[in-house]
C-alpha positions as CSV (number, residue, x, y, z in Angstrom):
1,M,-71.4,-14.2,-29.7
2,F,-71.6,-10.5,-30.8
3,D,-74.8,-11.3,-33.1
4,F,-76.6,-13.2,-30.5
5,Y,-76.2,-10.5,-27.7
6,A,-77.0,-7.6,-29.9
7,E,-80.5,-9.4,-30.2
8,E,-80.7,-10.6,-26.5
9,A,-80.0,-7.1,-25.4
10,K,-83.7,-6.3,-26.5
11,R,-85.0,-9.1,-24.1
12,A,-83.5,-8.1,-20.9
13,Y,-87.2,-7.9,-19.5
14,G,-88.4,-6.9,-16.1
15,R,-91.7,-7.6,-14.9
16,L,-94.9,-5.8,-13.2
17,L,-96.4,-7.2,-9.9
18,V,-100.2,-7.3,-9.3
19,R,-101.0,-4.8,-6.6
20,P,-104.2,-3.0,-5.3
21,T,-105.4,0.0,-7.3
22,G,-103.2,2.9,-6.8
23,Q,-100.0,0.9,-6.0
24,R,-97.4,-0.3,-8.3
25,A,-94.5,-2.7,-8.0
26,M,-92.0,-3.5,-10.7
27,V,-88.9,-5.6,-11.2
28,L,-86.1,-4.1,-13.2
29,K,-82.8,-5.3,-14.7
30,Q,-80.1,-3.0,-14.7
31,P,-76.3,-3.2,-15.6
32,V,-74.1,-4.1,-12.7
33,G,-71.5,-1.4,-13.6
34,P,-67.8,-1.5,-14.7
35,V,-66.6,-5.1,-15.2
36,A,-63.0,-6.4,-15.2
37,I,-62.5,-9.4,-17.4
38,F,-59.5,-11.8,-17.6
39,T,-59.2,-14.2,-20.4
40,P,-56.4,-16.8,-21.4
41,W,-54.3,-17.5,-24.2
42,N,-55.8,-20.9,-25.6
43,F,-58.7,-19.3,-27.6
44,P,-57.8,-15.5,-27.3
45,V,-60.4,-14.1,-29.7
46,Y,-63.5,-16.3,-28.8
47,L,-62.9,-16.1,-25.1
48,L,-62.5,-12.4,-25.1
49,A,-65.7,-12.0,-27.4
50,K,-67.7,-14.4,-24.9
51,K,-67.2,-11.8,-22.1
52,L,-67.3,-8.5,-23.9
53,A,-70.4,-9.2,-25.9
54,P,-72.9,-9.8,-22.9
55,A,-71.2,-7.1,-20.8
56,L,-71.7,-4.3,-23.4
57,A,-75.2,-5.6,-24.3
58,A,-76.0,-5.5,-20.6
59,G,-75.0,-1.8,-20.6
60,C,-71.5,-2.2,-18.7
61,S,-68.3,-0.5,-19.3
62,V,-65.4,-3.1,-19.6
63,I,-61.7,-3.2,-18.9
64,A,-60.3,-6.4,-20.3
65,K,-56.9,-8.0,-19.4
66,P,-56.2,-10.8,-21.9
67,A,-53.2,-13.1,-21.8
68,E,-49.8,-11.5,-22.6
69,E,-49.0,-14.4,-24.8
70,C,-51.5,-13.2,-27.4
71,P,-51.7,-9.3,-27.8
72,A,-52.2,-9.1,-31.4
73,S,-55.4,-11.1,-31.9
74,T,-57.1,-9.4,-28.6
75,S,-55.9,-6.0,-29.7
76,A,-57.5,-6.6,-33.1
77,L,-60.8,-7.5,-31.6
78,M,-60.8,-4.2,-29.6
79,K,-59.9,-2.4,-32.7
80,C,-63.1,-3.7,-34.3
81,L,-65.3,-2.4,-31.5
82,A,-63.7,0.9,-31.8
83,D,-64.2,0.9,-35.5
84,A,-67.8,-0.1,-35.0
85,G,-68.4,3.2,-32.9
86,V,-68.0,1.9,-29.2
87,P,-66.6,4.7,-27.2
88,A,-63.1,4.4,-26.1
89,N,-63.9,4.8,-22.3
90,V,-66.5,1.8,-22.6
91,A,-64.3,-0.9,-23.7
92,Q,-60.7,-0.6,-22.7
93,L,-57.8,-3.1,-22.9
94,V,-54.5,-3.5,-20.6
95,Y,-51.6,-5.8,-20.5
96,G,-49.1,-6.0,-17.8
97,V,-47.7,-8.2,-14.8
98,P,-50.9,-10.3,-14.3
99,D,-50.9,-10.1,-10.4
100,M,-50.3,-6.3,-10.6
101,V,-53.2,-5.8,-13.0
102,S,-55.5,-8.1,-11.2
103,R,-54.8,-6.6,-7.8
104,T,-55.3,-3.0,-9.1
105,L,-58.5,-3.6,-11.1
106,I,-60.2,-6.0,-8.5
107,G,-59.0,-3.7,-5.6
108,S,-60.7,-0.8,-7.3
109,P,-64.0,0.6,-5.9
110,V,-65.0,1.4,-9.5
111,I,-65.0,-2.1,-10.7
112,R,-68.5,-3.9,-9.7
113,K,-67.9,-7.5,-11.4
114,V,-65.1,-9.7,-12.1
115,S,-65.2,-12.3,-14.8
116,F,-62.3,-14.8,-15.2
117,T,-61.4,-17.9,-17.3
118,G,-58.4,-19.8,-16.4
119,S,-57.1,-22.2,-13.9
120,T,-58.7,-23.2,-10.6
121,N,-55.6,-22.0,-8.7
122,V,-55.6,-18.6,-10.1
123,G,-59.5,-18.3,-10.0
124,K,-59.3,-19.0,-6.3
125,H,-56.7,-16.1,-5.9
126,L,-59.0,-13.8,-7.5
127,M,-61.9,-14.8,-5.6
128,R,-60.1,-13.9,-2.5
129,L,-59.2,-10.4,-3.9
130,A,-62.9,-9.9,-4.9
131,A,-64.1,-10.9,-1.7
132,D,-62.8,-7.7,0.0
133,G,-65.2,-5.6,-1.9
134,V,-67.9,-8.1,-2.2
135,K,-67.6,-8.1,-6.0
136,R,-69.7,-10.1,-8.2
137,I,-67.8,-12.9,-9.7
138,T,-68.1,-15.3,-12.7
139,M,-65.5,-17.9,-12.8
140,E,-64.8,-20.4,-15.6
141,L,-62.1,-22.7,-14.2
142,G,-60.5,-25.9,-15.1
143,G,-62.0,-29.2,-16.1
144,H,-60.9,-32.8,-16.1
145,A,-63.8,-34.1,-18.6
146,P,-64.9,-37.7,-18.3
147,V,-66.1,-39.4,-21.5
148,L,-68.4,-42.5,-20.8
149,I,-68.2,-45.0,-23.7
150,F,-71.1,-47.8,-23.7
151,D,-71.0,-51.0,-25.5
152,D,-73.8,-50.4,-27.7
153,V,-72.0,-47.6,-29.8
154,D,-70.7,-47.9,-33.4
155,L,-67.1,-48.2,-32.3
156,E,-65.4,-47.1,-35.5
157,K,-67.5,-44.0,-35.8
158,T,-67.2,-43.1,-32.2
159,L,-63.3,-43.5,-32.3
160,D,-63.4,-41.2,-35.3
161,M,-65.2,-38.5,-33.4
162,V,-63.3,-38.7,-30.0
163,V,-59.7,-39.0,-31.1
164,P,-59.6,-35.6,-33.1
165,Q,-61.4,-34.0,-30.2
166,K,-58.8,-35.2,-27.7
167,F,-55.9,-33.8,-29.9
168,R,-57.5,-30.3,-30.6
169,N,-55.3,-27.7,-29.8
170,A,-52.9,-30.2,-28.2
171,G,-55.4,-30.9,-25.4
172,Q,-55.1,-27.4,-24.3
173,V,-59.0,-27.0,-24.0
174,C,-61.0,-26.6,-20.6
175,V,-63.6,-29.1,-22.0
176,S,-61.0,-31.5,-23.8
177,P,-62.3,-35.1,-23.2
178,T,-59.6,-36.7,-21.1
179,R,-60.8,-39.4,-18.9
180,F,-62.3,-42.4,-21.1
181,Y,-64.4,-44.8,-19.2
182,V,-65.2,-47.7,-21.5
183,Q,-67.5,-50.6,-20.9
184,A,-65.7,-53.7,-20.5
185,G,-67.1,-55.6,-23.5
186,I,-65.5,-53.1,-26.1
187,Y,-62.6,-51.9,-23.9
188,D,-59.9,-53.9,-25.7
189,A,-61.2,-52.8,-29.1
190,F,-61.7,-49.2,-28.1
191,I,-58.0,-48.8,-26.8
192,K,-56.6,-50.6,-29.8
193,G,-58.4,-48.4,-32.2
194,F,-57.7,-45.2,-30.2
195,A,-54.0,-46.3,-30.2
196,E,-53.8,-46.6,-34.0
197,R,-55.5,-43.4,-34.7
198,T,-53.3,-41.5,-32.0
199,A,-49.9,-42.8,-33.7
200,K,-51.1,-41.1,-37.1
201,V,-51.9,-37.9,-35.6
202,K,-49.2,-35.4,-37.4
203,V,-47.6,-33.2,-35.2
204,G,-45.7,-30.1,-36.3
205,N,-45.6,-26.5,-37.7
206,G,-49.2,-25.2,-37.3
207,L,-48.7,-23.2,-40.6
208,E,-48.2,-26.3,-42.7
209,A,-51.3,-27.7,-44.1
210,A,-50.7,-31.3,-43.2
211,T,-50.4,-30.7,-39.5
212,Q,-53.0,-32.0,-37.3
213,M,-51.5,-30.9,-33.8
214,G,-48.9,-28.2,-32.9
215,P,-46.7,-27.7,-29.9
216,L,-47.9,-26.7,-26.3
217,A,-47.9,-23.1,-25.1
218,N,-44.7,-22.7,-23.2
219,P,-42.0,-24.7,-21.5
220,R,-43.9,-25.4,-18.5
221,R,-46.6,-27.6,-20.2
222,P,-44.4,-30.5,-21.7
223,Q,-42.6,-30.6,-18.4
224,A,-45.9,-31.0,-16.4
225,V,-47.5,-33.5,-18.8
226,E,-44.3,-35.5,-18.7
227,T,-44.4,-35.6,-14.9
228,L,-48.0,-36.7,-15.0
229,V,-47.3,-39.5,-17.4
230,A,-44.3,-40.8,-15.5
231,D,-46.3,-41.0,-12.3
232,A,-49.1,-43.0,-14.2
233,K,-46.4,-45.5,-15.6
234,A,-44.8,-45.9,-12.2
235,K,-48.4,-46.8,-10.8
236,G,-49.1,-49.5,-13.3
237,A,-50.6,-47.6,-16.5
238,K,-49.5,-48.7,-19.9
239,V,-48.4,-46.4,-22.6
240,L,-50.1,-47.4,-25.8
241,A,-49.0,-44.3,-27.8
242,G,-46.7,-41.4,-27.3
243,G,-45.6,-40.5,-23.7
244,E,-42.6,-38.1,-24.4
245,S,-41.8,-34.5,-25.2
246,Y,-39.5,-34.3,-28.1
247,G,-37.8,-32.1,-30.7
248,N,-37.1,-28.3,-30.8
249,G,-39.8,-26.4,-28.9
250,F,-42.6,-27.4,-26.7
251,F,-43.8,-30.7,-28.5
252,F,-45.2,-33.5,-26.7
253,Q,-46.4,-36.7,-28.4
254,P,-50.1,-37.5,-28.7
255,T,-50.3,-39.9,-25.8
256,L,-52.7,-42.7,-24.7
257,L,-52.5,-44.4,-21.4
258,A,-54.5,-47.5,-20.7
259,D,-55.4,-49.1,-17.4
260,V,-54.6,-46.1,-15.3
261,P,-55.1,-46.7,-11.6
262,V,-57.3,-44.4,-9.7
263,E,-54.4,-43.5,-7.6
264,A,-52.5,-41.9,-10.6
265,D,-52.1,-38.2,-10.2
266,I,-53.4,-37.6,-13.8
267,M,-56.8,-39.1,-12.8
268,T,-57.4,-36.1,-10.6
269,T,-55.1,-33.4,-12.1
270,E,-56.0,-31.9,-15.4
271,P,-53.0,-32.6,-17.8
272,F,-54.0,-29.8,-20.1
273,G,-52.1,-31.4,-22.9
274,P,-52.2,-34.2,-25.5
275,V,-53.0,-37.2,-23.1
276,A,-56.0,-39.6,-23.0
277,V,-56.3,-42.1,-20.1
278,T,-58.6,-44.8,-20.0
279,R,-60.2,-47.4,-17.7
280,P,-62.8,-50.1,-18.1
281,F,-66.1,-50.2,-16.2
282,E,-68.8,-52.7,-16.0
283,T,-72.1,-51.0,-14.9
284,L,-73.6,-47.7,-15.4
285,D,-73.3,-46.8,-11.6
286,E,-69.7,-47.7,-11.6
287,A,-69.3,-45.4,-14.6
288,I,-71.2,-42.5,-12.9
289,E,-69.0,-42.9,-9.7
290,Q,-65.6,-42.9,-11.6
291,A,-66.7,-39.9,-13.5
292,N,-67.9,-37.9,-10.7
293,H,-64.9,-38.7,-8.2
294,V,-62.7,-35.6,-9.1
295,P,-63.3,-32.2,-7.6
296,F,-64.0,-30.8,-11.1
297,G,-67.2,-30.4,-12.9
298,L,-67.1,-28.4,-16.1
299,A,-67.9,-30.8,-19.1
300,A,-68.7,-34.4,-19.5
301,F,-69.6,-36.6,-22.5
302,A,-71.2,-40.0,-23.2
303,F,-71.7,-42.2,-26.2
304,T,-74.5,-44.5,-26.3
305,N,-77.5,-45.4,-28.4
306,N,-79.7,-46.4,-25.5
307,L,-82.1,-43.3,-24.8
308,R,-82.6,-44.5,-21.2
309,I,-78.9,-44.6,-20.5
310,A,-78.5,-41.3,-22.1
311,N,-81.1,-39.7,-19.8
312,L,-79.7,-41.3,-16.8
313,V,-76.2,-39.9,-17.6
314,G,-77.5,-36.6,-18.3
315,D,-79.0,-36.3,-14.8
316,A,-76.3,-38.1,-12.8
317,I,-73.2,-36.5,-14.2
318,E,-71.9,-33.7,-12.0
319,A,-70.9,-31.2,-14.6
320,G,-72.2,-27.9,-15.9
321,M,-72.4,-29.2,-19.5
322,V,-73.1,-32.7,-20.9
323,G,-72.6,-33.6,-24.4
324,I,-74.3,-37.1,-25.5
325,N,-72.9,-38.6,-28.6
326,G,-71.3,-35.2,-29.5
327,F,-68.9,-32.4,-28.4
328,G,-70.8,-29.4,-29.4
329,I,-71.5,-27.6,-26.0
330,S,-69.9,-24.4,-26.3
331,V,-72.6,-22.4,-28.3
332,A,-74.0,-18.8,-28.1
333,D,-77.4,-19.3,-27.3
334,A,-76.6,-21.9,-24.3
335,P,-75.1,-21.5,-20.8
336,F,-71.4,-22.4,-20.6
337,G,-70.1,-23.0,-17.0
338,G,-69.2,-25.6,-14.4
339,V,-69.9,-26.9,-10.8
340,K,-67.6,-27.8,-8.0
341,E,-64.0,-26.5,-8.5
342,S,-65.0,-25.8,-12.1
343,G,-66.4,-22.5,-10.9
344,F,-69.7,-21.0,-11.2
345,G,-71.9,-18.5,-13.2
346,S,-72.8,-18.9,-16.8
347,E,-71.6,-17.5,-20.1
348,G,-73.6,-17.7,-23.2
349,G,-77.5,-17.9,-23.5
350,P,-79.8,-15.3,-21.5
351,E,-78.0,-16.6,-18.4
352,G,-74.6,-14.9,-19.7
353,L,-76.5,-11.5,-20.0
354,D,-78.1,-11.9,-16.5
355,S,-74.6,-12.4,-15.0
356,Y,-73.9,-8.7,-16.1
357,M,-77.2,-7.3,-14.5
358,V,-78.5,-6.6,-11.1
359,T,-82.2,-7.1,-10.3
360,K,-83.9,-4.0,-8.4
361,A,-87.6,-4.2,-7.1
362,I,-89.3,-0.8,-7.0
363,H,-92.5,-0.6,-4.7
364,Q,-94.7,2.5,-5.2
365,A,-97.6,3.0,-2.7
């Protein structure tokens, strides 16, 4: 992120407009001003860099408020900036009671922009605070990513890709693949293969080399996931793997639910944990309708070898990012962001730099 924006800073172009002789008109890009940024605990270094790099490249000063769960790594990143020569008053760090810090920073007339990554509920709260000062805001909020699996795929290869991605970081990823819609002809084989692979995921101490998935982040998460799984079971879903919290700490079994009814809470509530839900579909239109029925639109994925289907899915899915036959959607040179209740504004790419700049037109007669 820092390498990309160090170069992108050179390309923050304005433009000259055509005017009669003796007149001049130009469009300039200027830094928006001091920025307050708020980042979560699940990818503490990367998500902080994702906001710091474009803000500094645009010429903004920053006050960062990372999550209290991860002070060591985020402090180390800020120390790197200080060691590199960034003045102390340009990049600052604060920890504390989240509500007090956010109200103080966002309420200050000094702050001109707010950038937040986190849950939709907290994002809505910060948006209300920002509205009083008409602050510019970038919101990267929750998701509930659908995955459309069409019957022309190499099933074994696809399963080998999707199962590790589902349980990466114990599912505590805003773009984690969660709602698997599988074409009816391969549905039974898909859930059978998914269940077999899920049962083999080794859960344990993340410092041990053989561990593939660790615990959830805090005591709230296993309880919340267990409640969603219980609701799905009560409404008719089948548990093909996992389904329970266990052991000492905040562990939850890698879980696969099949035939999950649309009415189940987990179909519209992001589990943010190691749970995959599956449903069959017959037609492309049915798959798109199911994928788009939630209020979120951060990421979506599809697996097909049919180029026409790939193009149609890319156009029709309501999401800020769509991955076709892969999960590589978070890269420095491309915009990252969502639609609907997943937020607005982009991070990454030239769009990420633009979000920290204002556009000014100067007309000279």
